[in-house]
DRENLORO-990619 format. One line per field, with one value per residue: residue number from 0; residue in one letter; x, z, y of N, C-alpha, C in turn. Coordinates in steps of 0.02 Angstrom, whole numbers, plus 50000, padded with zeros to 5 digits. Atoms other than C-alpha are relative to their C-alpha. Layout:
N
k (NUM / ...)
r (A / ...)
n_x (X / ...)
n_z (Z / ...)
n_y (Y / ...)
ca_x (X / ...)
ca_z (Z / ...)
ca_y (Y / ...)
c_x (X / ...)
c_z (Z / ...)
c_y (Y / ...)
//
This chain:
139
k (0 / 1 / 2 / 3 / 4 / 5 / 6 / 7 / 8 / 9 / 10 / 11 / 12 / 13 / 14 / 15 / 16 / 17 / 18 / 19 / 20 / 21 / 22 / 23 / 24 / 25 / 26 / 27 / 28 / 29 / 30 / 31 / 32 / 33 / 34 / 35 / 36 / 37 / 38 / 39 / 40 / 41 / 42 / 43 / 44 / 45 / 46 / 47 / 48 / 49 / 50 / 51 / 52 / 53 / 54 / 55 / 56 / 57 / 58 / 59 / 60 / 61 / 62 / 63 / 64 / 65 / 66 / 67 / 68 / 69 / 70 / 71 / 72 / 73 / 74 / 75 / 76 / 77 / 78 / 79 / 80 / 81 / 82 / 83 / 84 / 85 / 86 / 87 / 88 / 89 / 90 / 91 / 92 / 93 / 94 / 95 / 96 / 97 / 98 / 99 / 100 / 101 / 102 / 103 / 104 / 105 / 106 / 107 / 108 / 109 / 110 / 111 / 112 / 113 / 114 / 115 / 116 / 117 / 118 / 119 / 120 / 121 / 122 / 123 / 124 / 125 / 126 / 127 / 128 / 129 / 130 / 131 / 132 / 133 / 134 / 135 / 136 / 137 / 138)
r (M / N / D / I / E / K / L / I / G / D / L / I / D / H / E / T / L / A / F / I / G / S / I / D / D / E / G / Y / P / N / I / K / A / M / L / A / P / R / K / R / E / K / L / K / I / F / Y / F / T / T / T / S / S / S / I / K / M / D / H / Y / K / E / N / P / K / S / S / I / Y / F / C / N / H / N / S / F / T / G / I / M / F / K / G / K / M / E / I / L / T / D / Y / E / T / K / K / M / I / W / R / E / G / D / Q / E / Y / F / L / R / G / I / D / D / P / D / F / S / V / L / K / F / T / A / E / S / G / R / Y / Y / S / N / F / K / S / E / S / F / E / I / D)
n_x (50026 / 49971 / 50056 / 50056 / 50038 / 50040 / 50042 / 50064 / 50066 / 50052 / 50059 / 50067 / 50020 / 50058 / 50059 / 50040 / 50003 / 49971 / 50025 / 49973 / 50007 / 50013 / 49993 / 50089 / 49999 / 49985 / 49934 / 50007 / 49966 / 50065 / 49965 / 50052 / 49942 / 50014 / 49965 / 49930 / 49983 / 49970 / 49910 / 49949 / 49935 / 49934 / 50011 / 50017 / 50059 / 50065 / 50070 / 50061 / 50073 / 50013 / 50067 / 50010 / 50047 / 49958 / 50009 / 49957 / 49990 / 50019 / 49956 / 49928 / 49983 / 49975 / 49935 / 49933 / 49961 / 50052 / 49971 / 50021 / 49971 / 50010 / 49973 / 49999 / 50022 / 49960 / 49909 / 50000 / 49961 / 50018 / 49967 / 50026 / 49981 / 49995 / 50000 / 50056 / 50055 / 50050 / 50043 / 49961 / 50096 / 49957 / 49985 / 49941 / 49998 / 50062 / 49977 / 49932 / 50004 / 50074 / 50012 / 50046 / 50042 / 50010 / 50063 / 50043 / 50024 / 49986 / 50041 / 49979 / 49944 / 49959 / 50022 / 50041 / 49962 / 49995 / 49971 / 49945 / 49935 / 49962 / 49940 / 49950 / 49931 / 49961 / 49948 / 49976 / 50040 / 49945 / 50018 / 49981 / 50026 / 49966 / 49986 / 49983 / 50011 / 49984 / 50024 / 49963 / 50028 / 49992 / 49964)
n_z (50043 / 50078 / 50052 / 49994 / 49958 / 50066 / 50052 / 49983 / 50006 / 50056 / 50012 / 49956 / 50025 / 50059 / 50002 / 49956 / 49959 / 49967 / 49925 / 49917 / 49998 / 49922 / 49985 / 49979 / 49923 / 50007 / 49993 / 50066 / 50004 / 50031 / 50042 / 49975 / 50024 / 49983 / 50080 / 49989 / 49929 / 49993 / 49981 / 49985 / 49995 / 50049 / 50022 / 49973 / 49949 / 50031 / 49965 / 50048 / 49960 / 50016 / 49977 / 49921 / 49978 / 50022 / 50007 / 50009 / 49956 / 49979 / 49999 / 49960 / 49908 / 49957 / 50043 / 50060 / 50041 / 50057 / 50045 / 50076 / 50063 / 50084 / 50071 / 50064 / 50019 / 50044 / 50046 / 49964 / 49939 / 49944 / 49913 / 49918 / 49907 / 49919 / 49931 / 49981 / 49999 / 49940 / 50029 / 49982 / 50014 / 49954 / 50069 / 50056 / 50049 / 50059 / 50028 / 50046 / 50069 / 50038 / 50067 / 50019 / 50055 / 49958 / 49957 / 50044 / 49965 / 49917 / 49984 / 49964 / 49994 / 49987 / 49911 / 50001 / 49964 / 50034 / 50033 / 49940 / 50035 / 50010 / 49984 / 49992 / 49978 / 50051 / 49943 / 50040 / 50065 / 50053 / 50051 / 50042 / 50067 / 50045 / 49960 / 49928 / 49962 / 49941 / 49949 / 49956 / 49977 / 50012 / 49931)
n_y (50037 / 50065 / 50007 / 50052 / 49980 / 49946 / 50055 / 50006 / 49913 / 49978 / 50044 / 49976 / 49937 / 50019 / 50035 / 49987 / 50063 / 50049 / 50066 / 50012 / 50071 / 50019 / 50057 / 49995 / 50023 / 50076 / 49988 / 49995 / 49938 / 49950 / 49956 / 49953 / 49953 / 49882 / 49924 / 49999 / 49986 / 49934 / 49982 / 50019 / 49991 / 50055 / 50069 / 50030 / 49981 / 49973 / 50010 / 50030 / 49987 / 50066 / 49998 / 50002 / 50051 / 50083 / 50043 / 50026 / 49950 / 50023 / 50021 / 49933 / 50034 / 50066 / 50031 / 49958 / 50012 / 50032 / 50014 / 49976 / 50030 / 49962 / 50057 / 49971 / 50068 / 50008 / 50042 / 50040 / 49984 / 50003 / 49985 / 50013 / 49968 / 50026 / 49959 / 49967 / 49943 / 49956 / 49938 / 49912 / 49976 / 49950 / 49966 / 49994 / 50042 / 49985 / 49913 / 50000 / 50042 / 49971 / 49968 / 49974 / 50084 / 50065 / 49984 / 50062 / 50041 / 49999 / 49945 / 49949 / 49988 / 50025 / 50044 / 50078 / 50047 / 50055 / 49969 / 50011 / 50017 / 50072 / 50004 / 50055 / 49998 / 50057 / 50015 / 50006 / 49990 / 50055 / 49985 / 50033 / 49943 / 50048 / 50054 / 50021 / 49945 / 49988 / 49983 / 49961 / 49959 / 49953 / 49970)
ca_x (50835 / 50869 / 50797 / 50705 / 50614 / 50569 / 50529 / 50400 / 50323 / 50284 / 50194 / 50094 / 50081 / 49997 / 49873 / 49701 / 49676 / 49754 / 49712 / 49715 / 49713 / 49628 / 49632 / 49421 / 49407 / 49409 / 49589 / 49551 / 49638 / 49482 / 49540 / 49453 / 49508 / 49498 / 49546 / 49714 / 49805 / 49796 / 49956 / 50098 / 50259 / 50420 / 50377 / 50343 / 50184 / 50000 / 49837 / 49690 / 49483 / 49361 / 49182 / 49177 / 49051 / 49164 / 49155 / 49354 / 49374 / 49304 / 49439 / 49608 / 49547 / 49564 / 49715 / 49822 / 49934 / 49871 / 49947 / 49926 / 49938 / 49973 / 49971 / 49999 / 49888 / 49973 / 50168 / 50103 / 50197 / 50162 / 50211 / 50158 / 50168 / 50168 / 50126 / 49996 / 49844 / 49778 / 49627 / 49649 / 49473 / 49574 / 49533 / 49696 / 49733 / 49550 / 49604 / 49749 / 49677 / 49496 / 49473 / 49358 / 49219 / 49231 / 49056 / 48978 / 48998 / 49027 / 48886 / 48923 / 49093 / 49260 / 49164 / 49042 / 49071 / 49068 / 49218 / 49388 / 49570 / 49669 / 49847 / 49970 / 50130 / 50254 / 50369 / 50408 / 50388 / 50396 / 50408 / 50363 / 50399 / 50493 / 50451 / 50536 / 50545 / 50592 / 50586 / 50648 / 50632 / 50597 / 50675)
ca_z (49931 / 49835 / 49696 / 49754 / 49889 / 49734 / 49634 / 49759 / 49812 / 49632 / 49630 / 49803 / 49719 / 49549 / 49609 / 49684 / 49767 / 49908 / 50021 / 50196 / 50285 / 50483 / 50576 / 50633 / 50812 / 50742 / 50709 / 50505 / 50413 / 50316 / 50146 / 50140 / 49958 / 49999 / 49890 / 49915 / 50079 / 50100 / 50171 / 50175 / 50256 / 50155 / 50153 / 50338 / 50391 / 50299 / 50333 / 50261 / 50284 / 50344 / 50426 / 50626 / 50613 / 50510 / 50530 / 50508 / 50658 / 50774 / 50724 / 50753 / 50916 / 50963 / 50837 / 50774 / 50665 / 50495 / 50311 / 50154 / 50001 / 49808 / 49645 / 49481 / 49378 / 49217 / 49234 / 49373 / 49524 / 49681 / 49892 / 50037 / 50209 / 50383 / 50523 / 50633 / 50635 / 50741 / 50731 / 50755 / 50793 / 50871 / 50762 / 50692 / 50626 / 50552 / 50507 / 50417 / 50301 / 50278 / 50094 / 50011 / 49939 / 50098 / 50169 / 50022 / 50154 / 50322 / 50329 / 50480 / 50425 / 50508 / 50668 / 50629 / 50722 / 50601 / 50498 / 50601 / 50529 / 50490 / 50547 / 50492 / 50531 / 50408 / 50517 / 50366 / 50157 / 50008 / 49852 / 49683 / 49506 / 49357 / 49424 / 49581 / 49739 / 49889 / 50065 / 50184 / 50324 / 50375 / 50500)
ca_y (50243 / 50059 / 50046 / 49897 / 50004 / 50153 / 49984 / 49931 / 50119 / 50139 / 49979 / 50043 / 50215 / 50153 / 50041 / 50072 / 49939 / 49845 / 49666 / 49665 / 49500 / 49492 / 49334 / 49293 / 49239 / 49050 / 49102 / 49105 / 49232 / 49367 / 49457 / 49612 / 49728 / 49932 / 50092 / 50092 / 50150 / 50371 / 50395 / 50316 / 50310 / 50244 / 50052 / 50051 / 50117 / 50140 / 50201 / 50164 / 50236 / 50118 / 50102 / 50084 / 49953 / 49833 / 49675 / 49671 / 49812 / 49677 / 49564 / 49717 / 49712 / 49542 / 49502 / 49649 / 49547 / 49563 / 49572 / 49690 / 49651 / 49759 / 49692 / 49748 / 49625 / 49657 / 49628 / 49496 / 49589 / 49594 / 49652 / 49596 / 49654 / 49586 / 49668 / 49761 / 49839 / 49984 / 50077 / 50276 / 50365 / 50516 / 50693 / 50711 / 50560 / 50592 / 50772 / 50702 / 50578 / 50662 / 50708 / 50804 / 50659 / 50566 / 50663 / 50535 / 50411 / 50465 / 50584 / 50681 / 50701 / 50699 / 50660 / 50543 / 50404 / 50262 / 50344 / 50272 / 50242 / 50076 / 50092 / 49991 / 49954 / 49824 / 49734 / 49641 / 49599 / 49468 / 49550 / 49457 / 49512 / 49400 / 49242 / 49253 / 49338 / 49408 / 49428 / 49566 / 49649 / 49827 / 49926)
c_x (50001 / 49942 / 49948 / 49929 / 49982 / 49949 / 49907 / 49952 / 49986 / 49948 / 49961 / 49986 / 49950 / 49958 / 49956 / 49963 / 50049 / 49944 / 50007 / 49973 / 49959 / 50033 / 49930 / 50020 / 49996 / 50070 / 50002 / 50010 / 49918 / 50038 / 49965 / 50049 / 49964 / 50026 / 50064 / 50014 / 49987 / 50050 / 50026 / 50069 / 50074 / 49941 / 49978 / 49928 / 49921 / 49934 / 49935 / 49934 / 49951 / 49951 / 50047 / 49965 / 50030 / 49994 / 50117 / 50049 / 50022 / 50058 / 50077 / 49997 / 50019 / 50067 / 50018 / 50031 / 49944 / 50064 / 49951 / 50017 / 49996 / 50033 / 49994 / 49984 / 50023 / 50056 / 49999 / 50074 / 49970 / 50029 / 49943 / 50040 / 49963 / 50008 / 49946 / 49955 / 49980 / 49952 / 50027 / 49915 / 50031 / 49994 / 50031 / 50018 / 49943 / 50005 / 50055 / 49977 / 49937 / 50044 / 49957 / 49953 / 49960 / 49909 / 49956 / 49972 / 50003 / 49941 / 49995 / 50072 / 50062 / 50002 / 49968 / 50041 / 50010 / 50072 / 50085 / 50077 / 50029 / 50080 / 50058 / 50069 / 50047 / 50078 / 50033 / 49979 / 50020 / 49970 / 49999 / 50023 / 50068 / 50038 / 50079 / 49981 / 50026 / 50008 / 50036 / 49975 / 50005 / 49986 / 49929)
c_z (49963 / 49935 / 49990 / 50020 / 49909 / 49949 / 50021 / 50026 / 49958 / 49991 / 50039 / 49986 / 49955 / 50005 / 50059 / 50040 / 50065 / 50052 / 50039 / 50034 / 50105 / 50010 / 50032 / 50077 / 50004 / 49984 / 49910 / 49974 / 49946 / 49956 / 49971 / 49942 / 50052 / 49973 / 50049 / 50062 / 49997 / 50005 / 49991 / 50021 / 49994 / 49988 / 50084 / 50038 / 49934 / 50030 / 49957 / 50034 / 50021 / 50047 / 50100 / 50001 / 49938 / 50021 / 50023 / 50097 / 50067 / 50010 / 50010 / 50083 / 50035 / 49982 / 49958 / 49949 / 49932 / 49947 / 49948 / 49951 / 49935 / 49965 / 49931 / 49954 / 49909 / 49994 / 50071 / 50063 / 50039 / 50084 / 50025 / 50050 / 50030 / 50037 / 50062 / 50000 / 50050 / 49966 / 50035 / 50005 / 50018 / 49928 / 49962 / 49970 / 49916 / 49938 / 49935 / 49918 / 49984 / 49908 / 49992 / 49933 / 50042 / 50006 / 49967 / 50044 / 50039 / 49998 / 50047 / 50012 / 50043 / 50078 / 49997 / 50009 / 49989 / 49924 / 50060 / 49925 / 50001 / 49991 / 49987 / 49988 / 49991 / 50055 / 49955 / 49921 / 49955 / 49958 / 49933 / 49914 / 49968 / 50047 / 50079 / 50058 / 50075 / 50050 / 50055 / 50064 / 50021 / 50054 / 50038)
c_y (49967 / 50027 / 49924 / 50039 / 50069 / 49944 / 50006 / 50049 / 50008 / 49954 / 50028 / 50053 / 50000 / 49973 / 50033 / 49972 / 49959 / 49948 / 50004 / 49955 / 50022 / 49941 / 50014 / 49957 / 49933 / 50006 / 49980 / 50056 / 50000 / 50019 / 50035 / 50070 / 50068 / 50033 / 49974 / 50041 / 50102 / 50027 / 49963 / 50021 / 49960 / 49936 / 49983 / 50025 / 50042 / 49993 / 50007 / 50046 / 49931 / 50022 / 49990 / 49919 / 49947 / 49930 / 49977 / 50025 / 49926 / 49930 / 50020 / 50009 / 49956 / 49974 / 50058 / 49989 / 49986 / 50011 / 50054 / 49995 / 50033 / 49983 / 50047 / 49918 / 49983 / 49990 / 49950 / 50023 / 50003 / 50009 / 49990 / 50002 / 49980 / 50037 / 50001 / 50040 / 50039 / 50025 / 50042 / 50025 / 50082 / 50060 / 50010 / 49992 / 50013 / 50048 / 49959 / 49971 / 50015 / 50017 / 50015 / 49938 / 49959 / 49993 / 49953 / 49933 / 49995 / 50071 / 50089 / 50031 / 49981 / 49980 / 49948 / 49940 / 49920 / 50020 / 49969 / 49965 / 49950 / 50037 / 49956 / 49985 / 49911 / 49966 / 49962 / 49988 / 49951 / 50038 / 49959 / 50055 / 49932 / 49913 / 49977 / 50043 / 50011 / 50022 / 50048 / 50032 / 50079 / 50013 / 50082)
//
């Protein structure tokens, strides 16, 4: 892992919020604050918990193009990823993401029909720090 990947990974891992984007049925972007991803695989794949009844779920079903953004407002540093969002409802994925305390939001536990997982797969990114930005592709 090179220095920039480590720097970006540290930024992501220390933030408690992420901002995710979807495209609505009129073609407009919608941005939503979410809890930080539960799991990530390098800078390529990010897993988020969400409610199945959220309007963004309809957006992703119609158009999986998405973005996620992490920022540290103290250092004015940010990273934006563009890619595709998938909705996962299979038991194994939900079990992988489930944490103690989630039953507060999903009363039926892992099997709660309102509990879903969003899997974001990044295709490219743009990192901003020290008054400059750098775009990069993700393999």
